[in-house]
C-alpha positions as CSV (number, residue, x, y, z in Angstrom):
1,M,0.1,0.0,-0.1
2,Q,1.6,3.3,-1.1
3,M,1.7,6.0,1.6
4,R,1.6,9.5,0.5
5,R,1.8,11.1,3.9
6,R,4.6,9.8,6.1
7,E,3.0,11.1,9.3
8,F,0.1,8.6,8.8
9,H,2.2,5.5,9.0
10,G,1.3,3.1,11.7
11,T,3.7,0.3,13.2
12,D,3.6,-3.3,12.5
13,D,2.2,-4.1,15.9
14,E,-0.8,-1.7,15.5
15,G,-1.4,-3.3,12.0
16,R,-1.5,-6.7,13.6
17,E,-3.8,-5.6,16.2
18,L,-6.4,-4.2,13.7
19,F,-6.4,-7.4,11.9
20,A,-6.8,-9.3,15.2
21,T,-9.6,-7.3,16.6
22,L,-11.6,-5.7,13.8
23,P,-14.6,-7.8,13.0
24,V,-14.3,-8.1,9.3
25,M,-11.9,-7.5,6.4
26,Q,-11.9,-7.4,2.7
27,L,-10.0,-10.0,0.3
28,A,-9.0,-8.8,-3.3
29,G,-7.3,-10.8,-6.0
30,V,-7.5,-12.0,-9.5
31,D,-8.4,-15.7,-10.2
32,P,-6.3,-17.7,-12.7
33,E,-8.8,-16.7,-15.4
34,G,-8.2,-13.0,-15.2
35,Q,-11.5,-12.4,-13.1
36,P,-11.3,-10.1,-10.0
37,V,-12.6,-11.3,-6.8
38,L,-13.6,-9.3,-3.8
39,R,-15.0,-10.9,-0.6
40,T,-15.7,-10.0,3.0
41,L,-13.9,-12.3,5.5
42,N,-13.6,-13.1,9.2
43,G,-10.1,-13.6,9.8
44,V,-7.8,-14.0,12.9
45,V,-3.9,-13.7,13.6
46,D,-2.2,-16.9,14.3
47,D,1.7,-17.1,14.9
48,G,2.0,-13.9,13.1
49,W,-0.1,-14.9,10.0
50,L,-3.4,-13.6,9.0
51,C,-5.5,-16.6,8.5
52,F,-9.2,-17.5,7.3
53,H,-11.4,-20.4,6.4
54,G,-13.2,-21.2,3.4
55,S,-14.9,-24.1,1.4
56,P,-12.1,-26.2,-0.4
57,A,-14.2,-25.7,-3.7
58,G,-15.2,-22.1,-3.0
59,E,-14.1,-18.8,-4.8
60,K,-11.5,-17.9,-2.3
61,T,-9.9,-21.5,-3.4
62,T,-9.2,-20.2,-6.8
63,L,-6.9,-17.4,-5.1
64,I,-4.6,-20.0,-3.6
65,G,-1.1,-19.4,-5.1
66,Q,-2.2,-15.9,-6.4
67,P,-1.0,-12.5,-5.5
68,V,-3.8,-11.1,-3.0
69,V,-4.5,-8.1,-0.7
70,V,-6.1,-8.1,2.4
71,A,-7.4,-4.8,4.0
72,V,-9.0,-3.8,7.1
73,E,-10.3,-0.4,8.4
74,E,-12.1,1.6,11.2
75,T,-13.6,4.9,10.9
76,V,-12.7,6.8,14.1
77,A,-14.7,10.0,13.5
78,R,-16.3,12.1,10.9
79,I,-14.8,15.6,11.1
80,P,-17.2,18.2,9.3
81,S,-15.6,21.4,7.6
82,Y,-17.1,23.9,10.2
83,F,-15.0,22.2,12.9
84,M,-12.2,23.9,11.5
85,D,-13.5,26.7,9.1
86,P,-16.7,28.6,9.3
87,E,-17.1,28.9,5.5
88,K,-14.8,26.5,3.4
89,A,-15.6,22.9,2.8
90,C,-12.1,21.8,2.3
91,P,-11.3,20.8,6.0
92,A,-14.2,18.2,6.1
93,T,-12.4,14.9,6.5
94,T,-12.6,11.4,8.0
95,L,-10.3,10.0,10.7
96,F,-9.7,6.4,10.4
97,R,-7.4,3.4,11.3
98,S,-6.4,1.0,8.6
99,A,-3.8,-1.9,7.5
100,Q,-3.2,-3.9,4.4
101,V,-1.1,-6.9,3.8
102,H,-0.3,-8.3,0.5
103,G,1.6,-11.5,-1.1
104,V,0.9,-14.7,-2.4
105,L,-2.0,-16.5,-0.7
106,Q,-0.7,-19.8,0.8
107,K,-2.8,-22.9,1.8
108,L,-2.4,-24.3,5.3
109,D,-2.4,-28.2,5.5
110,E,-1.4,-29.0,9.0
111,P,-4.3,-30.5,11.0
112,V,-3.2,-29.1,14.4
113,R,-2.5,-25.5,12.9
114,K,-5.8,-25.6,10.8
115,A,-7.7,-26.5,14.3
116,R,-5.9,-23.9,16.2
117,V,-7.0,-21.1,13.7
118,L,-10.5,-22.3,14.0
119,Q,-10.5,-22.3,17.5
120,R,-9.2,-18.6,17.6
121,L,-11.9,-17.7,15.0
122,M,-14.5,-19.2,17.5
123,E,-13.0,-17.2,20.4
124,K,-13.1,-14.0,18.5
125,L,-16.6,-14.5,17.3
126,Q,-18.1,-16.4,20.2
127,P,-15.9,-15.3,23.3
128,E,-18.7,-16.5,25.5
129,G,-17.8,-20.1,24.6
130,G,-20.7,-22.6,24.3
131,Y,-18.9,-25.4,22.2
132,V,-16.3,-28.0,22.6
133,P,-13.0,-26.7,21.6
134,L,-11.6,-27.6,18.2
135,D,-7.9,-28.1,19.0
136,A,-6.8,-30.4,21.7
137,T,-4.7,-28.1,23.5
138,S,-7.6,-25.8,24.1
139,A,-9.5,-28.8,25.4
140,G,-7.1,-29.3,28.0
141,E,-5.0,-31.9,26.4
142,P,-0.9,-31.6,26.5
143,A,0.7,-29.9,23.7
144,G,1.3,-31.9,20.6
145,Q,-2.0,-33.7,20.6
146,N,-3.9,-34.0,17.5
147,V,-7.3,-32.3,16.9
148,S,-10.3,-33.0,19.1
149,P,-11.9,-36.3,17.8
150,M,-15.4,-34.8,17.1
151,Y,-13.8,-32.3,14.5
152,R,-11.2,-34.2,12.8
153,A,-13.2,-34.7,9.7
154,A,-14.5,-31.3,9.4
155,V,-10.9,-29.7,10.1
156,K,-9.6,-32.0,7.5
157,G,-12.2,-30.9,4.9
158,I,-12.1,-27.2,5.3
159,L,-9.8,-24.8,3.6
160,I,-7.4,-22.7,5.8
161,A,-5.3,-20.0,4.0
162,G,-3.2,-17.0,5.1
163,L,-0.5,-14.5,4.7
164,P,2.4,-13.5,6.9
165,L,2.1,-10.3,8.7
166,E,5.4,-9.0,8.2
167,A,6.9,-5.8,6.5
168,P,7.1,-4.5,4.0
169,Q,4.0,-6.6,2.9
170,L,2.3,-5.3,5.9
171,T,1.3,-1.5,6.0
172,T,-0.6,0.4,8.6
173,K,-2.3,3.9,8.2
174,L,-3.8,5.7,11.0
175,K,-5.1,9.0,10.2
176,L,-5.7,10.7,13.4
177,A,-5.0,14.5,12.7
178,Q,-1.2,13.9,12.7
179,N,-1.2,16.5,9.7
180,K,-2.8,19.3,11.8
181,K,-0.9,22.1,14.0
182,P,-1.0,21.2,17.7
183,E,-3.5,24.3,18.3
184,E,-5.8,22.8,15.4
185,R,-5.8,19.6,17.0
186,V,-7.1,21.4,20.3
187,T,-10.0,23.0,18.5
188,M,-10.9,19.4,17.0
189,L,-10.9,17.9,20.5
190,E,-12.9,20.6,21.8
191,K,-15.5,20.2,18.9
192,L,-15.6,16.6,19.2
193,W,-16.3,16.9,23.0
194,G,-19.0,19.5,22.3
195,R,-20.8,17.4,19.5
196,G,-20.6,14.1,21.6
197,E,-21.7,11.8,18.9
198,P,-21.3,7.9,19.7
199,G,-17.6,7.3,19.4
200,D,-16.4,11.0,19.8
201,T,-14.8,10.5,23.3
202,R,-12.9,7.5,22.1
203,A,-11.8,9.5,19.2
204,I,-10.6,12.2,21.4
205,E,-8.3,9.7,23.3
206,L,-7.0,8.1,20.0
207,I,-6.1,11.7,18.7
208,R,-4.2,12.4,21.9
209,D,-2.2,9.0,21.9
210,A,-1.4,9.5,18.4
211,N,-0.1,13.2,18.7
212,P,1.9,13.5,22.1
213,D,2.5,17.2,21.4
214,T,-1.1,18.0,21.4
215,P,-1.6,20.6,24.3
216,T,-4.2,19.5,26.9
217,P,-7.8,21.0,26.1
218,M,-9.2,23.0,28.8
219,F,-11.9,20.4,29.6
220,L,-9.4,17.7,30.3
221,E,-6.8,19.8,32.4
222,C,-5.6,17.9,35.4
223,V,-2.7,17.8,38.0
224,P,0.7,18.0,36.2
225,G,2.1,14.5,35.5
226,L,-1.4,12.8,35.4
227,R,-3.7,12.6,32.5
228,L,-7.5,13.0,32.6
229,H,-9.4,10.7,30.1
230,A,-12.7,11.4,28.4
231,W,-12.7,7.5,27.6
232,L,-11.0,4.6,28.9
233,P,-10.0,1.2,27.0
234,E,-11.3,-2.0,28.0
235,H,-8.1,-3.2,29.9
236,Y,-8.4,-0.5,32.5
237,A,-11.8,-2.1,33.6
238,T,-9.9,-4.8,35.5
239,A,-7.6,-2.1,37.4
240,A,-10.9,-0.1,38.3
241,A,-12.4,-3.3,39.5
242,A,-9.4,-4.0,41.9
243,M,-9.4,-0.4,42.9
244,L,-13.1,-0.3,43.9
245,K,-13.7,-3.6,45.6
246,P,-12.5,-2.5,48.9
247,E,-14.6,0.4,49.1
248,Y,-17.6,0.0,51.4
249,W,-20.4,0.5,48.8
250,N,-19.1,-2.6,47.0
251,D,-19.1,-5.0,49.8
252,V,-21.6,-7.3,47.9
253,F,-20.1,-7.2,44.5
254,S,-17.3,-9.2,43.1
255,E,-14.5,-7.9,41.1
256,D,-15.9,-9.5,38.0
257,E,-19.1,-7.7,38.6
258,L,-17.3,-4.4,39.0
259,R,-15.5,-4.9,35.8
260,R,-18.6,-5.7,33.9
261,A,-20.3,-2.6,35.4
262,H,-17.5,-0.2,33.7
263,L,-17.6,-2.0,30.5
264,G,-21.3,-1.6,30.4
265,A,-21.3,2.1,31.9
266,T,-22.8,4.8,29.6
267,A,-19.9,7.1,30.5
268,W,-16.5,6.2,32.0
269,V,-13.7,8.7,32.7
270,G,-10.6,8.3,34.7
271,I,-7.1,9.5,35.4
272,T,-3.7,7.7,34.8
273,D,0.0,8.4,35.3
274,E,1.5,9.9,32.5
275,K,4.7,7.7,32.9
276,T,3.5,4.4,34.2
277,H,0.0,4.6,32.4
278,E,-1.6,3.1,35.8
279,L,-5.1,4.0,36.5
280,I,-5.0,6.0,39.7
281,A,-8.7,7.3,39.6
282,T,-11.8,6.6,38.1
283,A,-15.7,7.3,37.9
284,R,-18.8,6.3,35.8
285,A,-22.4,7.0,35.1
286,I,-25.3,5.4,33.6
287,S,-27.5,7.7,31.7
288,D,-30.7,7.7,29.4
289,G,-29.4,10.9,27.9
290,G,-32.4,13.0,28.8
291,K,-34.1,12.5,32.1
292,Y,-31.8,10.8,34.4
293,A,-28.1,9.9,35.1
294,W,-26.8,8.0,38.0
295,V,-23.2,8.6,39.1
296,Y,-21.4,5.5,40.6
297,D,-18.0,4.2,41.7
298,V,-16.1,7.5,42.0
299,C,-12.7,6.7,43.6
300,V,-9.2,7.9,43.9
301,R,-6.3,5.3,44.8
302,A,-5.5,5.8,48.3
303,D,-1.8,7.0,47.5
304,H,-3.1,9.8,45.4
305,R,-5.9,11.3,47.5
306,R,-6.2,14.9,48.9
307,R,-4.6,16.1,45.4
308,G,-8.1,17.1,44.2
309,L,-8.5,14.3,41.6
310,G,-12.1,13.8,42.7
311,Q,-13.1,17.2,41.5
312,H,-11.2,16.7,38.0
313,L,-13.4,13.5,37.7
314,M,-16.7,14.9,38.6
315,R,-16.1,17.9,36.4
316,V,-15.5,15.8,33.1
317,L,-18.1,13.1,34.1
318,L,-20.9,15.7,34.6
319,D,-20.0,17.4,31.3
320,H,-19.8,14.1,29.6
321,P,-21.9,14.2,26.5
322,R,-24.1,11.4,27.7
323,V,-24.8,13.0,31.1
324,R,-24.6,16.8,30.4
325,G,-28.2,16.9,28.8
326,C,-29.8,15.0,31.9
327,R,-32.4,16.8,33.8
328,V,-31.6,15.0,37.0
329,V,-28.4,13.5,38.2
330,R,-28.3,11.2,41.4
331,L,-25.8,9.7,43.4
332,G,-25.3,8.0,46.8
333,T,-22.6,8.7,49.5
334,R,-21.7,8.2,53.0
335,D,-19.0,10.8,53.6
336,A,-18.2,12.9,50.5
337,Q,-21.1,15.3,50.5
338,S,-18.7,18.4,50.4
339,L,-17.4,17.3,47.1
340,Y,-20.5,16.8,45.5
341,A,-22.2,20.0,47.0
342,R,-19.7,21.8,44.8
343,Y,-21.3,20.7,41.7
344,G,-24.9,21.6,42.9
345,F,-25.7,18.1,44.5
346,V,-28.2,18.3,47.4
347,N,-29.6,16.0,50.0
348,V,-32.7,14.7,48.7
349,A,-34.2,15.1,52.2
350,S,-33.8,18.9,51.8
351,L,-36.1,19.1,48.8
352,P,-39.8,19.8,49.2
353,P,-41.9,16.9,48.8
354,R,-43.5,16.0,45.5
355,P,-47.5,16.4,45.2
356,Y,-48.0,12.8,45.0
357,A,-47.0,9.6,47.1
358,T,-44.1,7.2,45.8
359,T,-42.7,4.1,47.1
360,E,-39.0,3.3,46.2
361,M,-38.7,-0.3,45.5
362,L,-35.7,-2.6,44.8
363,L,-35.1,-6.0,43.1
364,R,-32.2,-7.6,44.7
365,R,-30.9,-10.7,42.7
């Protein structure tokens, strides 16, 4: 893949990560009769190779031994022209992440390798399980065992093909505003935060990661040496759960339940150490986007308390695109009333009663 803009190059590891995690990819080639072929694939990365399956008599089989290209791409954010200029159409663009690998498509015949590829495909498409593993190692057998008996005939009859994910055949392009001036990127981040479409908070963090020289926008200002995040990637959920488990309000919840609660939150913000990238503070909210939002699990790691980090968390969480438009925001606390009072929270008992009687009800599972 020809790269016109040097600043858009990504690393090989980033390209492999895209092939490993994005759900679908496109295979293009020309069959032996000179006819173009373009197909959508489900693929996995195995031992440094991009692999996929197919029928031994299908159209993809005609590409074995032929030069092909496989591409994967992800739209990060749509940037309208008026983000950067009030009149000109030229600044309109799309931010994206993409990778391509090209080479001669090879057939993989070794049964254990084929079973392992299919097992990885199942883990990608059906992570919840619910099936007998295909390869013997995944089934708990010692390494080097054959394919699980119930799948041996199926594995023998299926086509597994692949390409090595190695440079220079592997190329990665990340268009994340690298060609913009630092001050222009700050404007873009502020506009994304203000717009707040699905994915915009993630786009903010991807742009910051790709451009370390970008000044911190005002809405994400924090204590020097720490980074306030408008969005957090999935791998931080385990650290958040471990941090929160000892807190008094989580006495009945397991770490796994806390991890899933963060992954399912409408808004999840946090603070990390800029050097170690460790999570040191977290807060989340559940919101319907209009009537109500509920704030949960506001927590600062013990060795970083009394630095005002709770205030930074609450400021960005209450201004989060999915929270800022809610009429009522609720939370519960035993001893942090003074923190939340700074943002307008009041004791419900101090409010005038509603003109009708209600009963608060709870379903405990």
